Steps between C-alpha positions, in 0.01 A plus 500: 500500500640843400547774746219710361253214529597465871456874555153490329394201724616693815315822385190281431535342846526853662202649305283202608586565856410790732816676375631572849851501634424163645419364152820665363702336782359164422579544126856615549595243747330206337831365360695459822810332364618789283774719620366851583828671614870439456664722751870567486671558833867496570576342164254219559149435335207420725183380332147529636208309333156632461388230759754637759385862446132402527576308827694797639234754412243295693720440797597872518136603466429311831793691657350829384160420644643382835724801546209734403280319752269375222347847498442760239447268201455672157723793614805616333850376575824612325745272307861616525789259419820533308520125438236412227448147635398652832291772321311237317426277801388813695271622227319175462499435873328829561215410259480154633472627860213735392692830493535735209876552396625848413826485302724750683748667276824553694625742235233748595582760756423424870242775489322342193494154652377632834220671302408171338501304816294755688243523212450122515522487870780238490620358828724209392796463256580156363830374346868550577510876536322696777355848466532754778225519768306210338470151646733254312435133437827365373543193258827318471587238242723341757189367683476137363161438653371770255520258211361192685151414387290442815137533379290584188458856409178676589374726229194638670689785684669642188481869454423634147668831495856631467651847428812677385606862484575715212855599419519765770611783267234710664477597879196286535529173293168339413406148606359243244288233633477159312248216544554151379253577208724784385808280507312230296402767246862597455607138483283461187764709315759235579381270227532768230840620624635144517387452137720799398807381701602202291796423733271467802255274318777255401595413855351155468784280622608697804356760726504864404734701704451866575794717629337729758615863492184682561366534863176306576351790679483719183206458275711376200701270722190364665283443193738448213749295690376357826142423396556408129799267559374332802173437315714333241692299758812678390821495714608830647872540495636715789859589461723601780564820311469637144878506453656347196650220710180382670305523165749308318489220770124470430539502131780233504279274719200544267713398192701221660 
């Protein structure tokens, strides 16, 4: 089966669902054996499968609920992480726990971020990077129990909203709120774009790999990279840096 046919089947599956973030989560993580991230640290590559990220998101969602006293469901929480694996787990965990994730942009000024957090009445920040004067729920990849499957995921508590901020070029950046339905509408374009990208469509024999340079908290990085390529069960390549040496290491591995 060609990639485009797979995409069409996934889109059809989503359109026949309630088109919520819970439905998108089920669709993205249906192929648990595929590698979702190849993370390079200290010259070594660490792989994380879709199944591992799925399990970690559910396990962390329980931590979020417990540390928040299982209160204030359907309120906003901020996602702030330099490590994109942690960012991804935190994003899905927030939704799974019933909270609405706001994608905090660390490149904004402190004043702009404070404005956004106050506007959404955010009391908790999730990830690996705290934000001043806001309660911090930390996630560490060194916690092996994070990836241990203990029970089946419950989808009834999923929230169905997320938000990110505009570029911050103005003194008061605007906040865009997305529902699962809006994400599904944008994913429809994936089939058309993949038809135009012949190189992408010909990844039949091995998994498509996407070098990640755009941050996931930005609208383009979130939709055109994070959502589209996880929807296609692609592998996100996270280099230690964007230096010539580190990129050559990845290139040489891919062609060995």
